[in-house]
C-alpha positions as CSV (number, residue, x, y, z in Angstrom):
1,M,-48.2,-116.9,124.0
2,T,-47.1,-117.6,127.6
3,S,-46.0,-114.8,129.9
4,A,-42.5,-116.3,129.9
5,G,-42.4,-116.0,126.1
6,K,-43.7,-112.4,126.2
7,S,-41.1,-111.6,128.8
8,F,-38.3,-113.0,126.7
9,I,-39.4,-111.0,123.6
10,G,-39.6,-107.9,125.8
11,V,-36.0,-108.4,126.9
12,I,-34.8,-108.9,123.4
13,L,-36.7,-105.8,122.2
14,S,-35.3,-103.8,125.1
15,A,-31.7,-104.9,124.3
16,L,-32.1,-104.0,120.6
17,L,-33.6,-100.6,121.4
18,C,-30.7,-99.9,123.8
19,I,-28.2,-100.9,121.2
20,M,-29.9,-98.7,118.6
21,M,-30.0,-95.8,121.1
22,F,-26.2,-96.2,121.7
23,I,-25.4,-96.3,118.0
24,F,-27.6,-93.4,117.0
25,T,-26.3,-91.3,119.9
26,C,-22.7,-91.9,118.9
27,V,-23.4,-91.1,115.3
28,F,-25.4,-88.0,116.1
29,T,-22.5,-86.7,118.4
30,A,-19.9,-87.4,115.7
31,L,-22.0,-85.5,113.2
32,L,-22.3,-82.6,115.7
33,L,-18.5,-82.5,115.9
34,L,-18.4,-82.0,112.1
35,R,-20.6,-78.9,112.1
36,A,-19.1,-75.8,110.8
37,G,-20.2,-74.0,113.9
38,N,-17.5,-75.9,115.9
39,I,-14.7,-74.6,113.6
40,A,-14.1,-71.5,115.8
41,T,-13.7,-73.6,118.9
42,I,-11.4,-76.0,117.1
43,I,-9.2,-73.2,115.9
44,R,-8.9,-71.7,119.4
45,N,-7.7,-75.1,120.7
46,T,-5.3,-75.9,117.9
47,D,-1.5,-75.3,118.2
48,I,-1.2,-73.5,114.8
49,S,2.4,-72.5,115.3
50,E,3.5,-76.1,115.9
51,I,1.6,-77.3,112.8
52,I,2.9,-74.7,110.3
53,G,5.9,-73.3,112.1
54,E,8.5,-75.1,110.0
55,T,6.7,-74.8,106.6
56,D,7.4,-72.4,103.8
57,I,3.9,-70.9,104.1
58,A,4.6,-69.7,107.6
59,Y,7.7,-67.9,106.6
60,Y,6.0,-66.4,103.5
61,L,3.0,-65.3,105.5
62,V,5.0,-63.5,108.2
63,H,7.3,-62.0,105.6
64,Q,4.4,-60.7,103.5
65,L,2.6,-59.2,106.6
66,N,5.7,-57.5,107.8
67,S,6.3,-56.1,104.3
68,L,2.9,-54.3,104.2
69,P,3.4,-50.6,103.8
70,F,1.1,-49.6,106.7
71,N,2.4,-52.2,109.2
72,D,3.9,-50.4,112.2
73,A,4.7,-53.6,114.2
74,Q,7.2,-56.5,113.9
75,I,4.9,-59.5,113.5
76,S,5.9,-63.0,114.4
77,L,4.1,-66.3,113.8
78,S,2.9,-66.3,117.4
79,D,1.4,-62.9,116.8
80,V,-0.5,-64.3,113.8
81,E,-1.6,-67.3,115.9
82,G,-2.9,-65.0,118.6
83,F,-4.8,-63.0,116.0
84,I,-6.4,-66.0,114.4
85,K,-7.5,-67.3,117.8
86,T,-9.3,-64.2,118.8
87,D,-13.1,-64.7,119.0
88,A,-13.9,-62.4,116.1
89,V,-11.3,-63.9,113.7
90,S,-12.1,-67.5,114.6
91,E,-15.8,-66.8,114.1
92,E,-15.2,-65.3,110.7
93,I,-13.1,-68.4,109.7
94,G,-16.0,-70.6,111.0
95,N,-18.4,-68.6,108.7
96,I,-16.0,-69.3,105.8
97,F,-16.1,-73.0,106.5
98,S,-19.9,-72.8,106.8
99,D,-20.1,-71.1,103.3
100,F,-17.9,-73.8,101.8
101,A,-20.0,-76.6,103.4
102,S,-23.2,-75.0,102.0
103,A,-21.6,-74.8,98.6
104,L,-20.5,-78.5,98.9
105,N,-24.0,-79.6,99.8
106,N,-25.5,-77.6,96.9
107,G,-23.0,-79.2,94.5
108,D,-21.2,-75.9,93.7
109,F,-17.7,-77.3,93.4
110,E,-16.4,-74.1,91.8
111,Y,-17.2,-72.0,94.8
112,H,-14.3,-70.0,96.2
113,L,-13.6,-66.9,98.1
114,T,-13.2,-63.7,96.1
115,T,-11.2,-60.7,97.0
116,D,-14.4,-58.8,97.6
117,N,-15.4,-61.5,100.2
118,V,-12.1,-61.1,101.9
119,L,-12.3,-57.3,101.8
120,G,-15.7,-57.5,103.7
121,I,-14.1,-59.8,106.3
122,V,-11.1,-57.5,106.7
123,K,-13.5,-54.6,107.3
124,N,-15.3,-56.6,110.0
125,L,-12.0,-57.3,111.7
126,E,-10.6,-53.8,111.7
127,P,-10.2,-53.6,115.6
128,E,-8.3,-56.9,115.6
129,L,-6.2,-55.8,112.7
130,Q,-5.4,-52.5,114.4
131,D,-4.0,-54.5,117.3
132,L,-2.0,-56.8,115.0
133,F,-0.4,-54.1,112.9
134,D,-0.4,-51.3,115.6
135,H,-2.1,-49.2,113.0
136,R,-5.6,-47.8,112.4
137,M,-6.8,-49.3,109.1
138,T,-8.0,-47.2,106.2
139,E,-10.0,-48.2,103.2
140,T,-6.8,-48.3,101.1
141,D,-5.1,-50.5,103.8
142,N,-8.0,-52.9,103.7
143,I,-7.7,-53.3,100.0
144,I,-4.0,-53.8,100.1
145,L,-4.4,-56.5,102.9
146,A,-7.1,-58.3,101.0
147,R,-5.0,-58.5,97.8
148,T,-2.0,-59.6,99.8
149,L,-3.9,-62.4,101.4
150,D,-5.2,-63.4,97.9
151,D,-1.5,-63.5,96.8
152,I,-0.6,-65.7,99.8
153,L,-3.5,-68.1,99.6
154,D,-4.7,-67.9,96.0
155,F,-8.4,-67.8,96.7
156,Q,-9.4,-68.6,93.1
157,G,-7.4,-71.8,93.3
158,L,-9.1,-72.8,96.6
159,T,-12.4,-74.1,95.1
160,V,-14.6,-76.6,96.9
161,G,-13.8,-79.2,94.2
162,G,-10.1,-78.5,94.3
163,I,-9.8,-78.9,98.0
164,I,-11.7,-82.2,97.9
165,Y,-9.4,-83.4,95.0
166,D,-6.3,-82.4,97.0
167,F,-7.5,-84.7,99.8
168,G,-8.0,-87.5,97.3
169,I,-11.5,-88.4,98.4
170,D,-14.8,-88.8,96.6
171,T,-17.3,-85.9,96.9
172,F,-20.0,-88.2,98.2
173,V,-18.3,-88.8,101.6
174,P,-17.9,-85.1,102.7
175,R,-21.3,-84.2,101.2
176,L,-22.9,-87.0,103.3
177,L,-21.1,-86.2,106.5
178,L,-21.7,-82.4,106.2
179,S,-25.3,-82.7,105.1
180,P,-27.8,-81.3,107.6
181,Y,-30.3,-83.9,106.6
182,L,-28.1,-86.7,107.9
183,L,-27.9,-84.9,111.3
184,W,-31.7,-84.3,111.4
185,G,-32.4,-87.9,110.3
186,T,-30.2,-89.3,113.0
187,G,-31.9,-87.0,115.6
188,I,-35.3,-88.3,114.4
189,L,-34.1,-91.9,114.8
190,I,-33.1,-91.1,118.4
191,V,-36.5,-89.6,119.2
192,L,-38.3,-92.6,117.5
193,T,-36.1,-95.1,119.5
194,L,-36.9,-93.2,122.7
195,C,-40.6,-93.4,121.9
196,F,-40.4,-97.1,121.3
197,I,-38.6,-97.5,124.6
198,I,-41.4,-95.6,126.4
199,L,-44.1,-97.6,124.6
200,L,-42.4,-100.8,125.5
201,N,-42.3,-99.8,129.2
202,I,-45.6,-97.9,129.3
203,R,-46.8,-99.9,132.3
204,K,-43.4,-99.5,134.1
205,I,-42.4,-96.1,132.9
206,H,-39.5,-95.9,135.3
207,N,-37.8,-98.7,133.3
208,A,-37.8,-96.3,130.3
209,F,-35.4,-94.0,132.1
210,L,-33.0,-96.9,132.8
211,Q,-33.1,-98.3,129.2
212,S,-32.6,-94.9,127.6
213,G,-30.1,-93.6,130.2
214,I,-27.7,-96.6,130.0
215,P,-26.9,-96.3,126.3
216,V,-26.7,-92.5,126.4
217,A,-24.3,-92.7,129.4
218,L,-22.2,-95.4,127.7
219,S,-21.9,-93.4,124.5
220,G,-20.9,-90.3,126.5
221,F,-18.4,-92.4,128.4
222,A,-16.9,-93.7,125.2
223,Y,-16.4,-90.2,123.9
224,L,-15.1,-89.0,127.2
225,I,-12.5,-91.8,127.4
226,T,-11.6,-91.3,123.7
227,G,-11.0,-87.6,124.3
228,L,-8.9,-88.2,127.4
229,V,-6.8,-90.9,125.7
230,L,-6.2,-88.6,122.6
231,D,-5.3,-85.7,124.9
232,A,-2.7,-87.8,126.7
233,Y,-1.4,-89.5,123.6
234,S,-0.9,-86.2,121.8
235,G,1.7,-85.3,124.3
236,M,3.6,-88.6,124.2
237,S,3.7,-89.3,120.4
238,G,6.5,-88.1,118.2
239,G,7.3,-87.6,114.5
240,T,4.5,-88.1,112.0
241,L,2.1,-89.3,114.8
242,Q,2.8,-86.1,116.7
243,N,2.0,-84.0,113.7
244,L,-1.2,-85.9,113.1
245,S,-2.2,-85.5,116.8
246,R,-1.6,-81.7,116.5
247,L,-4.1,-81.6,113.7
248,V,-6.8,-83.3,115.7
249,A,-5.9,-81.5,119.0
250,G,-8.4,-78.8,118.5
251,V,-11.3,-81.4,118.4
252,I,-10.3,-83.1,121.6
253,P,-11.9,-80.5,124.0
254,L,-15.1,-80.8,122.0
255,V,-15.0,-84.6,122.2
256,I,-14.5,-84.4,126.0
257,R,-17.2,-81.8,126.3
258,Y,-19.8,-83.8,124.4
259,G,-18.8,-86.9,126.2
260,T,-19.2,-85.2,129.6
261,V,-22.7,-83.9,128.6
262,L,-23.9,-87.3,127.4
263,T,-22.5,-89.1,130.4
264,V,-24.2,-86.6,132.8
265,T,-27.4,-86.8,130.9
266,G,-27.4,-90.6,130.9
267,A,-26.5,-90.7,134.6
268,A,-29.3,-88.3,135.4
269,S,-31.8,-90.5,133.6
270,I,-30.5,-93.5,135.6
271,A,-30.8,-91.5,138.8
272,V,-34.5,-90.8,137.9
273,Y,-35.1,-94.5,137.4
274,L,-33.6,-95.3,140.9
275,I,-35.7,-92.6,142.5
276,L,-38.9,-93.7,140.9
277,R,-38.2,-97.4,141.7
278,A,-37.4,-96.5,145.3
279,R,-40.7,-94.6,145.6
280,K,-42.6,-97.5,144.0
281,Q,-41.1,-100.0,146.5
282,R,-42.2,-98.0,149.5
């Protein structure tokens, strides 16, 4: 084969590997956004009062909390929101999502929280509850609160299968998206693609930094622009679109953060390429 033919094949392979790196990086980042570990951050960035402020559950929740016999404060929805957004509470909610995701991956569609589970969580959050109720919680108070929350949310009815059924989707999709194996598999594909890029440029290793940096930077830029557009659009939309934008608002900071990290990483790789090329040309 002539050198021109080899060069043409090399260009095609490089382009294919760059496209694969871009796709795999975008998919890997999207799967990272779905991790249960991000739930706490999403909660802290979500306008909960705006989402449920005019619903019956908001009124019922506040009414029930103010009716607790040990409550020494007048609780409002904004107080509840502030409580939920504290680090300890949002982390506990994130752990609950993690348990539900694990049950889903294991095919346990009957899994749900029990009153005992909630009682354990309530005990872990006694300092935060003391601030909310302006009252030092006792064991009896913890039990009353756990039962009240069960009455409000009906834990037994909130099974993994029931929640999926309410959303009207097949179990295959959430199980696939939340599966750790899909995340690991995508990560392995990124590593393999990077290895192929390096092997393809083994004699001109500085080119590997360029061919891996460009798709990573582009994927980061795509997420960064998407996050900024969603952030701007959430403030301009109205009606149903505004309600929808409020639901995804908590994810926007994560999208921007991941986009920034990828963009910087890709740009750093390109910068290394430029430095190595400049040294080689001296």
